[in-house]
N, C-alpha and C positions, 0 to 999 in steps of 0.2 A: 605352100599347097596344104603342108601335114594337116592344119586346122581343119582344110574343108574337107579330107579324105578321113579324118573323124566325124563328122557332119553327116558326110554323105554314108556313109556304113550306118551309122543310128537312123540313120531316115529309112534307109532299106531295111533294116528290120524291124524295124517300127510298120512299113508299110507290109512287109511280109506278114509280120504276123498279125498285122490286121484284117487280113484278107480271109476272111470266113471260109470260103470255096478251099483254098489252100491250106488251111489249118485242118478243115475237114478230112481234105486226102494223107498231111503228113504227121499231123496231131503238135503239140504244143512243144515248143522249146527244143524244133527242129530248123532250125535255122543259124546257121552256121558263118563267121565270117573268116576264110582260108581256109582252114579244114575243119572235117568233123571233130567234137569231143570225142574223146575216148570211150569206148561204151555209148556212145549216141545210138539209139534205133534206124532203122529206114524204114518210110523212103524220106529224105531230108532232103533239105535244099544246102546249098555252098554258094557263098557269093565270094569274088577278090575281086580288084582296079586291074586294069590292064595298061598301066599307064597315067598318060595324062599329059598334059601341056597348059598354060597361059597362056590366056587373049593378050598382048598389051597396044594400050593405043599408044598418043604420042607421047612422048617420054619414058618413064616410068610408069606409068598410068594402067594396072590392070583393068580390062575391061571385065575379063570373065576364065573360069580355069573351066576345061573340058575334060570329064574326067571319064570313059567309059569304063563301064564294070561287064563281069562275067556273073552270070546267076545260075544255076546249076541245078535242079532237080535230081538226085539221088535213086535210082529204088533199090 
């Protein structure tokens, strides 16, 4: 599941940074994974995973991975 976690994190960063409305509110380079960088300016967005699990089919065949994330806007 580690590969999926980094893939989801990259997708979230790309998606959030690609939202013109959001960037108009928080400015550029203000999307952070886990914790905000030291010296980060507010407002900003922080996201982190809340666990997750694999859904297996017959045998060891993985059908999907459920990966809920928390995305917080901090003012």
